[in-house]
C-alpha positions in Angstrom: 63.7 -18.0 49.9 61.7 -17.6 46.7 60.5 -14.3 45.3 56.8 -14.5 46.1 55.5 -11.0 45.3 53.6 -12.3 42.3 51.7 -15.6 42.9 52.1 -15.2 46.6 50.3 -11.9 46.6 47.3 -13.4 44.7 47.2 -16.4 47.1 47.1 -13.9 50.0 44.1 -12.2 48.5 42.3 -15.5 47.9 43.0 -16.7 51.4 41.8 -13.5 53.1 38.7 -13.7 51.0 38.1 -17.2 52.3 38.6 -16.1 55.9 36.1 -13.3 55.5 33.5 -15.1 53.4 33.9 -18.8 53.9 31.5 -18.9 56.8 28.7 -17.8 54.5 28.4 -21.4 53.4 27.6 -22.6 56.9 23.9 -22.9 57.6 23.0 -20.7 60.5 20.1 -18.6 61.6 19.7 -15.6 59.3 22.3 -16.7 56.7 22.1 -18.3 53.3 23.0 -22.0 52.9 23.8 -23.6 49.6 22.2 -27.0 49.0 24.9 -29.7 48.6 25.2 -30.9 45.0 22.5 -31.4 42.5 19.6 -32.7 44.5 16.9 -35.1 43.3 13.8 -33.3 42.0 11.8 -34.1 45.1 14.7 -33.2 47.5 14.0 -30.5 50.1 15.4 -27.1 49.2 17.3 -24.9 51.6 15.1 -21.9 52.7 16.6 -19.1 54.8 15.5 -15.7 56.0 18.4 -13.2 55.6 16.6 -10.7 57.8 19.7 -9.2 59.3 20.9 -8.1 55.8 18.0 -5.7 55.1 18.4 -1.9 55.4 15.1 0.0 55.7 14.8 2.7 53.1 13.3 6.1 53.9 10.9 5.9 50.9 7.2 5.0 51.3 6.8 4.1 47.6 9.1 2.4 45.1 9.1 2.9 41.4 12.4 1.8 39.9 16.1 1.3 40.6 19.3 1.1 38.5 22.9 0.2 39.0 25.6 2.8 38.3 28.6 0.7 37.8 30.9 3.6 37.1 30.1 5.2 40.5 29.4 1.9 42.3 26.0 3.1 43.4 22.5 1.7 43.4 20.0 4.5 42.5 16.5 4.2 43.8 13.5 6.4 43.1 10.4 6.8 45.3 8.4 9.1 47.5 8.9 10.0 51.2 5.8 10.6 53.4 6.0 12.9 56.4 3.8 12.7 59.5 1.6 15.6 58.3 0.8 13.6 55.1 2.9 15.8 52.8 5.2 14.1 50.3 8.6 14.6 48.8 10.2 12.7 45.9 13.5 11.1 47.0 16.4 10.0 44.9 18.7 7.7 46.8 22.2 6.5 45.7 23.4 3.8 47.9 27.2 3.1 47.7 28.2 -0.6 47.3 31.9 -0.2 46.6 34.6 2.4 46.2 35.3 5.4 48.4 32.9 8.2 49.3 29.8 8.9 51.5 27.6 5.8 51.8 24.5 7.5 50.6 23.8 10.3 48.2 20.3 11.7 48.0 18.2 14.6 46.6 14.6 15.7 47.3 12.3 16.5 44.4 8.7 17.2 43.9 6.3 14.3 44.5 5.4 12.1 42.8 8.9 10.9 41.7 8.9 7.9 39.4 11.7 6.4 37.3 15.5 6.6 37.5 18.2 6.0 35.0 22.0 6.8 34.7 24.5 7.4 32.0 26.9 4.5 31.6 29.8 6.6 32.6 28.0 7.8 35.8 28.1 11.4 34.7 24.4 12.0 34.9 21.5 10.6 36.9 17.9 11.1 35.7 14.7 11.2 37.8 11.2 11.3 36.5 8.9 14.2 37.4 5.3 14.8 36.4 6.1 17.6 34.0 9.8 17.0 33.1 12.8 14.8 33.8 15.3 16.1 36.4 19.0 15.7 35.8 21.8 15.6 38.3 25.6 15.3 38.1 27.2 13.1 40.8 30.5 13.4 42.5 31.7 11.6 45.6 28.3 11.3 47.2 26.9 14.7 46.2 24.2 15.5 43.6 24.2 18.7 41.7 21.1 19.8 39.8 21.4 20.2 36.0 19.1 21.4 33.2 15.7 19.6 33.2 14.7 17.6 30.2 11.3 18.5 28.7 8.8 15.7 28.6 5.0 15.3 28.2 2.9 15.4 31.3 2.8 12.2 33.3 0.4 11.4 36.1 0.6 7.6 36.2 4.3 6.8 36.9 7.1 7.5 34.5 9.8 4.9 33.6 13.3 5.7 32.4 15.8 3.6 30.6 19.2 4.5 29.2 20.3 2.2 26.4 22.1 2.5 23.1 23.4 5.9 24.1 19.9 7.4 24.4 17.5 8.1 27.3 14.0 6.8 26.8 11.0 7.6 29.0 7.3 6.9 29.3 4.6 9.6 29.7 0.9 9.1 30.5 -1.4 11.8 31.8 -4.2 10.8 34.1 -7.6 11.6 32.6 -8.8 12.4 36.0 -7.3 12.2 39.5 -6.2 8.6 40.1 -7.6 7.4 36.7 -4.8 5.9 34.6 -7.0 3.4 32.8 -8.0 5.7 30.0 -6.0 8.1 27.8 -3.1 7.9 25.5 0.5 7.3 26.6 3.8 7.5 24.8 7.4 6.5 24.8 9.8 9.4 24.1 13.5 9.8 23.6 15.6 12.7 25.0 17.9 14.9 22.8 21.7 14.3 22.9 24.6 16.6 22.8 25.8 14.9 19.6 22.7 16.0 17.7 20.2 13.2 18.5 16.8 14.9 18.4 14.0 14.5 21.0 10.5 13.3 20.4 7.9 10.5 20.8 8.8 7.2 19.2 5.5 5.4 19.9 2.1 5.7 21.4 -0.1 3.3 23.4 -3.5 3.3 25.0 -2.0 1.2 27.9 0.7 2.0 30.4 4.1 0.8 29.0 7.0 -0.6 30.9 10.6 -0.2 29.5 13.7 -2.4 29.9 17.1 -1.9 28.3 19.6 -4.5 27.3 23.1 -4.9 25.9 23.9 -3.6 22.4 21.2 -1.0 22.6 18.3 -3.4 23.0 14.9 -2.0 24.3 11.8 -3.8 25.4 8.3 -2.2 25.5 5.8 -4.1 27.5 2.2 -2.7 27.8 0.1 -3.5 30.9 -3.1 -5.4 30.2 -6.2 -3.4 31.0 -8.4 -6.5 31.6 -7.9 -10.2 32.2 -8.9 -10.9 28.5 -6.5 -8.3 27.1 -3.5 -9.6 25.2 -0.7 -6.9 25.2 1.9 -7.0 22.5 5.5 -7.0 23.8 8.0 -5.5 21.4 11.8 -5.8 21.1 13.8 -3.0 19.4 17.4 -2.0 18.9 18.5 1.7 19.1 20.0 3.1 15.9 21.8 6.2 15.0 18.6 7.7 13.7 20.1 8.5 10.3 16.9 7.3 8.6 14.7 9.3 10.9 13.8 6.3 13.1 15.7 5.9 16.3 14.4 2.3 16.8 14.8 -0.8 14.7 12.0 -3.3 15.1 13.3 -6.8 15.9 10.3 -8.8 17.0 7.0 -8.9 18.9 5.2 -11.4 21.1 1.6 -11.9 22.4 1.4 -14.4 25.2 -2.2 -15.5 24.4 -2.5 -18.6 22.2 -4.0 -17.4 18.9 -5.9 -14.8 20.8 -7.8 -17.3 22.9 -5.4 -17.7 26.0 -4.8 -15.2 28.7 -2.5 -12.3 27.7 0.7 -11.2 29.2 0.5 -9.9 32.8 3.8 -8.1 32.9 5.8 -7.7 36.2 9.4 -7.4 35.0 11.9 -8.3 32.2 15.6 -8.5 31.8 18.1 -9.5 29.0 20.8 -12.1 29.4 24.4 -10.7 29.3 24.7 -11.4 25.6 21.2 -10.3 24.7 20.2 -13.7 23.4 17.5 -14.3 26.0 14.8 -12.1 27.4 13.3 -13.3 30.7 9.8 -12.0 31.5 8.2 -12.2 34.9 4.5 -12.9 34.1 1.8 -12.8 36.7 0.0 -15.7 35.0 2.8 -18.0 33.8 5.8 -17.2 36.0 9.1 -16.8 34.2 8.8 -16.8 30.4 11.9 -16.9 28.2 11.9 -15.2 24.8 14.6 -14.9 22.1 16.3 -11.6 22.8 16.6 -10.8 19.1 13.2 -12.0 17.7 10.8 -12.5 20.7 10.2 -16.2 19.9 9.2 -18.5 22.8 12.1 -20.5 24.3 12.0 -23.5 26.5 12.5 -22.7 30.1 15.0 -25.0 31.8 15.2 -22.9 35.1 13.7 -24.2 38.3 10.5 -22.2 38.9 9.5 -20.3 42.0 7.8 -22.5 44.5 4.1 -23.3 44.0 1.9 -20.4 45.0 4.6 -17.7 44.8 3.5 -14.8 42.6 6.4 -13.7 40.3 7.5 -10.1 40.6 11.0 -9.7 39.3 13.8 -11.3 37.1 17.4 -10.4 36.7 20.5 -11.7 34.8 23.9 -10.8 36.0 26.0 -8.7 33.5 28.9 -11.2 33.9 26.7 -13.9 32.4 26.9 -16.2 35.4 23.7 -15.8 37.4 19.9 -15.7 37.0 17.5 -14.6 39.8 13.7 -14.8 40.1 11.9 -12.9 42.7 8.3 -13.2 43.9 5.7 -12.7 46.6 5.0 -15.7 48.9 2.0 -15.9 51.1 3.9 -17.7 53.9 7.4 -18.9 54.4 7.9 -20.2 50.9 11.0 -18.8 49.1 10.5 -15.4 47.6 13.9 -15.5 45.7 15.6 -18.1 43.6 19.3 -17.6 42.6 20.6 -20.0 40.0 23.4 -20.3 37.4 22.4 -18.6 34.2 23.7 -21.6 32.3 20.8 -24.1 32.8 23.1 -27.0 32.0 24.7 -26.6 35.4 22.7 -29.2 37.3 22.7 -27.6 40.7 19.9 -26.8 43.1 19.3 -23.1 43.2 19.8 -21.1 46.3 16.4 -20.1 47.8 15.6 -17.1 50.1 12.5 -16.4 52.1 11.6 -12.9 53.2 9.1 -13.2 56.1 10.1 -10.7 58.7 8.5 -7.5 60.0 11.9 -5.8 59.9 13.0 -7.2 56.5 10.0 -7.3 54.3 7.7 -10.1 53.1 8.1 -10.1 49.3 10.3 -8.9 46.4 8.7 -5.9 44.9 8.0 -5.7 41.1 11.2 -4.7 39.3 13.0 -4.9 42.6 16.2 -6.8 41.6 19.5 -5.8 40.0 23.0 -7.3 39.9 26.3 -5.4 40.3 28.2 -5.2 37.0 30.7 -7.9 38.1 27.8 -10.2 39.2 29.2 -10.6 42.7 26.2 -8.9 44.4 22.5 -9.1 43.9 20.5 -6.1 45.2 16.9 -6.9 46.2 14.2 -4.5 47.4 11.5 -6.0 49.5 8.4 -4.5 51.1 5.8 -5.3 53.7 2.3 -6.6 52.7 0.9 -3.1 52.4 3.8 -1.8 50.3 4.4 1.1 52.7 7.8 0.1 54.0 10.8 -1.0 51.9 14.1 -2.7 52.6 17.3 -3.1 50.5 19.1 -6.4 50.8 22.5 -7.2 49.3 23.2 -10.9 48.6 26.6 -12.1 47.8 26.3 -14.5 44.9 29.2 -16.6 46.0 26.7 -18.1 48.5 25.2 -20.0 45.6 28.5 -21.8 44.9 29.0 -25.4 46.1 31.3 -25.8 49.1 34.8 -27.2 48.8 36.8 -28.5 51.8 40.4 -29.6 52.3 40.2 -32.6 54.7 42.0 -35.6 56.1 45.3 -33.7 56.3 48.2 -35.6 57.9 51.9 -35.2 57.8 55.1 -37.2 58.4 58.1 -36.5 60.6 58.8 -32.8 60.9 62.6 -32.6 61.2 64.4 -29.3 60.5 66.3 -29.3 57.2 64.9 -32.7 56.1 62.2 -33.7 53.6 58.6 -33.2 54.8 55.5 -34.9 53.4 51.8 -33.8 53.7 48.8 -35.7 52.4 45.2 -34.7 52.3 42.0 -34.7 50.2 40.0 -32.0 48.4 36.3 -32.7 49.0 34.0 -31.0 46.4 30.2 -30.9 46.7 28.1 -31.3 43.6 29.5 -31.4 40.1 33.1 -32.2 39.2 35.2 -29.2 38.1 35.8 -28.8 34.4 39.6 -28.5 34.9 41.8 -30.6 37.1 42.0 -28.8 40.4 45.3 -27.9 42.2 46.2 -27.1 45.7 48.1 -23.8 46.2 50.7 -23.9 49.0 52.1 -21.1 51.1 54.8 -21.7 53.8 55.3 -19.3 56.7 58.5 -19.5 58.8 58.6 -16.6 61.2 58.7 -13.5 59.1 59.6 -15.4 56.0 57.1 -16.8 53.5 57.5 -19.0 50.5 55.1 -19.5 47.7 55.5 -23.2 46.7 54.6 -24.8 43.4 50.9 -25.9 43.2 50.1 -29.5 44.0 48.0 -31.5 41.6 44.8 -33.3 42.9 44.2 -36.9 41.8 40.9 -38.1 40.4 39.8 -39.4 43.9 40.5 -35.9 45.4 43.8 -36.9 47.2 47.0 -34.9 47.0 50.5 -35.1 48.3 52.8 -32.2 49.2 56.5 -32.8 49.4 58.8 -30.1 50.7 62.1 -29.6 52.6 61.7 -27.9 56.0 63.8 -24.9 57.0 67.1 -25.6 58.6 66.3 -24.1 62.0 63.8 -25.9 64.3 60.7 -24.0 65.3 57.1 -23.3 64.2 56.3 -23.7 60.5 52.9 -23.1 59.0 51.5 -24.3 55.7 48.5 -22.6 54.1 46.8 -25.0 51.7 44.3 -23.4 49.4 41.8 -24.2 46.7 40.9 -21.2 44.5 37.5 -22.6 43.5 36.0 -22.9 40.1 32.8 -22.0 38.2 30.6 -24.0 40.6 32.7 -24.4 43.8 33.7 -21.8 46.4 37.3 -21.3 47.6 38.6 -23.1 50.7 41.7 -23.2 52.8 43.5 -25.2 55.5 46.1 -24.1 57.9 48.6 -26.7 59.0 50.9 -25.8 61.9 53.9 -28.0 62.8 56.7 -27.7 65.3 59.9 -28.9 63.7 62.7 -30.5 65.8 66.4 -31.2 65.3 67.4 -34.4 63.8 68.2 -36.0 67.1 64.9 -34.9 68.8 61.7 -36.8 69.2 59.4 -36.6 66.2 55.6 -36.5 66.5 52.9 -37.3 64.0 49.4 -35.9 63.3 47.8 -32.9 61.7 46.3 -29.7 63.1 
């Protein structure tokens, strides 16, 4: 028997993953179904309603969320409303991996707006109207820390941690409920290493912030009228040695020479390498800009369906996925999940949220990927934006299916050569590397990790082995580990071997 603790252990993991997740690629009510192959432009697209995946949140308002990869938590900030009409700010940390209580939470003064986290997960920040609250986090518990001073805010604070610094917006309301007038600012918090606090810019409009890799920072003002043309800016965080903590990289107005409609900002996100900035614009849909200079780029991604108002965009940190979220008026798809590399010609995976218990739309800024890109977190709301749900979508569902089919075998005689043939059936694009079939043989309590079997250009393969000496039940597990565009698959072949003088049967199982 071979020593199989190495490759065999990895194959076991792959096969178990296939057993648990392979059914996700089968179209069924309430599940996601990947379209087969690169469909023609006018081909129908798969639309599903993953209503059973949603978990209703306790908040009655949503402002911002962020992924804490170090602690494997998704932090969400919003307000909770009680039956008597009173409010509490609520900071929620939902566990999506690791070990610990499933939910960490803290109650703060309302309104609560904005959330950010240190890259090492050591601190969580939550925006209050007169300061920024800080918490340390350990195993599902939040411990209050020293508050960070910040100018007054009455219009909704946003927080971003990028380039080793915490940035925040502040904008006092000139009167109750009036956020159209007055002067707002973007500030930076002090650091333990000597980075000083202060305002880095001012604006007469509300400003949205988005961080990116390598200390990138976007500032995107809201337009205060349909004819306004806000100026989106891209910066890089510096060490502040010259007195300026931000290095200007580029700016962009969306209006054509001041005559077109300006940017109607909903969300923005950088690609994994920072080369592309995607902006969800209420007028134009998804707009792509150069991540280092803000120049317009050609958009090769499939857009949201006609009539779906864009609300959110997200690139996965592993560089593989790009998601666009929106608000549909009916059963059109509110979410499009595609490969970040637009040269991969595969129909995107579409989701429709149209359920009283799952939400009807993706909320603005309501999408984030896990650090490994394997999960997409989506916050949806009802039409009135008074109830919110969290959905977790496994990105593997967007991979094309693979199948091991047409498996047959020759005589199964104990101790003699044994031949198995089959075919690997791949939907969509051909893999970039020649595929192989991994083989694992089980004989009672013994297992053997056999050499991989090459797959021919037509998808066929042939396995040749020598059966164990003793007659009995033998199982072969044939596996395909998948590739960049195809999901894993497996096939279990069970044969009953006989002695040389016995009757030999044919056929596969």
